[in-house]
C-alpha positions as a Markdown table, in Angstrom:
| # | Residue | x | y | z |
|---|---|---|---|---|
| 1 | Met | -151.7 | -92.0 | 38.8 |
| 2 | Lys | -148.1 | -91.9 | 37.2 |
| 3 | Ile | -145.2 | -92.9 | 39.3 |
| 4 | Gln | -141.4 | -92.0 | 38.2 |
| 5 | Val | -138.5 | -93.3 | 40.0 |
| 6 | Lys | -135.3 | -91.4 | 39.6 |
| 7 | Thr | -132.0 | -92.8 | 41.0 |
| 8 | Lys | -128.7 | -90.9 | 41.2 |
| 9 | Ala | -125.3 | -92.0 | 42.2 |
| 10 | Lys | -123.7 | -89.4 | 44.3 |
| 11 | Thr | -120.0 | -89.5 | 45.2 |
| 12 | Thr | -119.2 | -89.5 | 48.8 |
| 13 | Gly | -115.5 | -89.0 | 48.9 |
| 14 | Thr | -113.1 | -92.2 | 49.0 |
| 15 | Lys | -116.6 | -94.5 | 49.3 |
| 16 | Lys | -118.4 | -96.1 | 46.6 |
| 17 | Pro | -121.1 | -93.8 | 45.2 |
| 18 | Ala | -124.0 | -94.0 | 47.2 |
| 19 | Leu | -127.5 | -94.2 | 45.4 |
| 20 | Tyr | -130.4 | -91.8 | 46.3 |
| 21 | Thr | -133.6 | -92.7 | 45.1 |
| 22 | His | -136.5 | -90.2 | 44.5 |
| 23 | Leu | -140.0 | -91.1 | 44.0 |
| 24 | His | -142.1 | -88.7 | 42.1 |
| 25 | Leu | -146.0 | -89.4 | 42.1 |
| 26 | Ser | -148.0 | -87.3 | 40.0 |
| 27 | Lys | -150.8 | -85.1 | 41.9 |
| 28 | Gln | -153.9 | -86.9 | 42.3 |
| 29 | Glu | -156.9 | -85.3 | 40.4 |
| 30 | Arg | -159.9 | -84.2 | 42.8 |
| 31 | Pro | -162.8 | -86.7 | 42.3 |
| 32 | Arg | -165.7 | -85.3 | 40.4 |
| 33 | Tyr | -168.1 | -86.3 | 42.8 |
| 34 | Ala | -166.5 | -84.7 | 45.7 |
| 35 | Asp | -169.1 | -82.2 | 45.7 |
| 36 | Ser | -172.2 | -84.1 | 45.1 |
| 37 | Leu | -171.3 | -87.1 | 47.6 |
| 38 | Arg | -173.5 | -87.1 | 50.5 |
| 39 | Phe | -173.3 | -89.6 | 53.5 |
| 40 | Pro | -176.5 | -91.7 | 53.5 |
| 41 | Asp | -179.3 | -91.1 | 56.3 |
| 42 | Arg | -180.2 | -94.8 | 56.6 |
| 43 | Leu | -177.3 | -97.3 | 56.1 |
| 44 | Ser | -179.9 | -100.0 | 56.3 |
| 45 | Asp | -181.6 | -98.9 | 53.0 |
| 46 | Leu | -178.6 | -99.6 | 51.0 |
| 47 | Ser | -177.5 | -102.9 | 49.3 |
| 48 | Pro | -173.9 | -104.2 | 50.5 |
| 49 | Ala | -172.9 | -103.5 | 47.0 |
| 50 | Asn | -173.8 | -99.7 | 47.5 |
| 51 | Val | -171.9 | -99.6 | 51.1 |
| 52 | Ser | -168.9 | -101.0 | 49.1 |
| 53 | Asp | -169.1 | -98.3 | 46.6 |
| 54 | Leu | -169.4 | -95.6 | 49.2 |
| 55 | Ile | -166.2 | -97.2 | 51.0 |
| 56 | Gly | -164.3 | -96.8 | 47.8 |
| 57 | Gln | -165.5 | -93.2 | 46.9 |
| 58 | Tyr | -164.8 | -92.0 | 50.6 |
| 59 | Thr | -161.4 | -94.0 | 50.4 |
| 60 | Val | -160.4 | -92.1 | 47.0 |
| 61 | Leu | -161.5 | -88.8 | 49.0 |
| 62 | Leu | -159.5 | -89.6 | 52.1 |
| 63 | Ala | -156.4 | -90.3 | 49.9 |
| 64 | Tyr | -157.1 | -86.9 | 48.2 |
| 65 | Ala | -157.3 | -85.1 | 51.5 |
| 66 | Gln | -154.3 | -86.9 | 52.9 |
| 67 | Glu | -152.2 | -85.7 | 49.8 |
| 68 | Asp | -153.4 | -82.4 | 50.5 |
| 69 | Leu | -152.5 | -82.4 | 53.9 |
| 70 | Ala | -149.1 | -84.0 | 53.2 |
| 71 | Glu | -148.5 | -80.8 | 50.6 |
| 72 | Leu | -149.5 | -78.4 | 53.4 |
| 73 | Ser | -147.2 | -79.8 | 55.9 |
| 74 | Arg | -144.2 | -79.5 | 53.3 |
| 75 | Glu | -145.4 | -75.9 | 52.5 |
| 76 | Met | -145.1 | -75.3 | 56.3 |
| 77 | Val | -141.7 | -76.7 | 56.7 |
| 78 | Arg | -140.6 | -74.8 | 53.6 |
| 79 | Leu | -141.7 | -71.6 | 54.9 |
| 80 | Asp | -140.3 | -72.1 | 58.2 |
| 81 | Tyr | -137.0 | -72.6 | 56.3 |
| 82 | Glu | -137.4 | -69.3 | 54.3 |
| 83 | Glu | -138.3 | -67.5 | 57.5 |
| 84 | Lys | -134.9 | -68.5 | 59.1 |
| 85 | Ser | -133.2 | -67.8 | 56.0 |
| 86 | Val | -134.1 | -64.7 | 55.6 |
| 87 | Thr | -133.5 | -63.7 | 59.2 |
| 88 | Ala | -130.1 | -65.0 | 58.7 |
| 89 | Arg | -129.5 | -63.0 | 55.5 |
| 90 | Met | -130.8 | -59.8 | 57.2 |
| 91 | Leu | -128.4 | -60.5 | 60.3 |
| 92 | Val | -125.2 | -60.8 | 57.8 |
| 93 | Ser | -126.5 | -57.8 | 55.5 |
| 94 | Arg | -127.0 | -55.6 | 58.5 |
| 95 | Pro | -124.2 | -56.4 | 60.9 |
| 96 | Gln | -125.3 | -53.3 | 63.3 |
| 97 | Leu | -128.3 | -55.5 | 64.2 |
| 98 | Asn | -126.1 | -57.8 | 66.2 |
| 99 | Thr | -125.0 | -54.9 | 68.3 |
| 100 | Ile | -128.5 | -54.0 | 69.6 |
| 101 | Pro | -130.3 | -55.7 | 72.4 |
| 102 | Lys | -132.0 | -58.9 | 71.5 |
| 103 | His | -135.6 | -57.7 | 72.0 |
| 104 | Gln | -134.9 | -54.8 | 69.8 |
| 105 | Arg | -133.3 | -56.7 | 67.2 |
| 106 | Glu | -136.1 | -59.0 | 67.4 |
| 107 | Gly | -138.6 | -56.2 | 66.9 |
| 108 | Val | -136.7 | -55.0 | 63.8 |
| 109 | Ile | -136.8 | -58.5 | 62.4 |
| 110 | Glu | -140.5 | -58.8 | 63.1 |
| 111 | Thr | -141.4 | -55.7 | 61.5 |
| 112 | Asp | -139.2 | -56.5 | 58.1 |
| 113 | Ala | -141.7 | -56.6 | 54.9 |
| 114 | Ser | -140.3 | -60.0 | 53.8 |
| 115 | Ile | -140.8 | -61.5 | 57.4 |
| 116 | Leu | -144.2 | -60.3 | 57.7 |
| 117 | Ile | -145.4 | -61.7 | 54.0 |
| 118 | Ile | -143.7 | -65.2 | 55.2 |
| 119 | Arg | -145.5 | -64.9 | 58.5 |
| 120 | Arg | -149.0 | -64.5 | 56.5 |
| 121 | Gln | -148.5 | -67.2 | 54.3 |
| 122 | Gln | -147.7 | -69.3 | 57.3 |
| 123 | Lys | -150.8 | -68.4 | 59.0 |
| 124 | Glu | -152.7 | -69.3 | 55.9 |
| 125 | Ala | -151.0 | -72.8 | 55.5 |
| 126 | Ala | -151.7 | -73.5 | 58.9 |
| 127 | Met | -155.5 | -72.7 | 58.7 |
| 128 | Lys | -155.9 | -74.7 | 55.4 |
| 129 | Lys | -153.8 | -77.6 | 57.1 |
| 130 | Glu | -156.2 | -77.4 | 60.0 |
| 131 | His | -159.3 | -77.4 | 57.5 |
| 132 | Thr | -157.9 | -80.2 | 55.7 |
| 133 | Ala | -157.3 | -82.3 | 58.5 |
| 134 | Met | -160.8 | -81.8 | 59.7 |
| 135 | Phe | -161.9 | -83.6 | 56.2 |
| 136 | Val | -159.4 | -86.3 | 56.7 |
| 137 | Ala | -161.0 | -87.3 | 59.9 |
| 138 | Arg | -164.5 | -86.8 | 58.8 |
| 139 | Phe | -163.7 | -89.0 | 55.9 |
| 140 | Gln | -162.1 | -91.6 | 57.9 |
| 141 | Ser | -165.0 | -91.7 | 60.5 |
| 142 | Phe | -167.4 | -92.2 | 57.4 |
| 143 | Ile | -165.3 | -95.3 | 56.2 |
| 144 | Asn | -165.1 | -96.8 | 59.6 |
| 145 | Ala | -169.0 | -96.3 | 59.9 |
| 146 | Leu | -169.6 | -98.0 | 56.5 |
| 147 | Ser | -167.0 | -100.6 | 57.3 |
| 148 | Arg | -168.9 | -101.5 | 60.6 |
| 149 | Asp | -172.0 | -101.7 | 58.9 |
| 150 | Leu | -170.8 | -103.9 | 56.2 |
| 151 | Ser | -169.2 | -106.1 | 58.8 |
| 152 | Arg | -172.4 | -106.2 | 60.9 |
| 153 | Arg | -174.3 | -107.3 | 57.6 |
| 154 | Ser | -171.9 | -109.9 | 56.9 |
| 155 | Ile | -171.9 | -111.4 | 60.6 |
| 156 | Ser | -175.7 | -111.4 | 60.5 |
| 157 | Asp | -175.9 | -112.8 | 57.0 |
| 158 | Arg | -173.7 | -115.9 | 58.3 |
| 159 | Ser | -175.8 | -116.5 | 61.5 |
| 160 | Ile | -179.0 | -116.8 | 59.5 |
């Protein structure tokens, strides 16, 4: 993973320049084992080292899924802003829309081709976000189960 930090000075009138830092992280690659990794049927058949390895693999998958979830959230905010901008531009470019009743105006806006495209993209992003959130929850539950098993083994080894 590559991390870049950019700091910019921005003049804020008569005050001293404010420093803004932007952190740019490169997109994490999808792990090669993502499709082949299976949760074991019996954890008791695995050694503590194997359980630790599984925790590590599921943690990487969790990080990858959380990154996708964050990206989808950002995309949904962008689409919402774009929808509001298109609506505002439409109202400015067609002043006659402001003279018709609100329900008719909303009907015209709702049937605009660009708004329909944005709404379709919003629905797709929401479905992807829900799907990704399910993976995040699943990976987190796998990590929790593996951690509990490893802790249980550690406690039982100490009591012997």
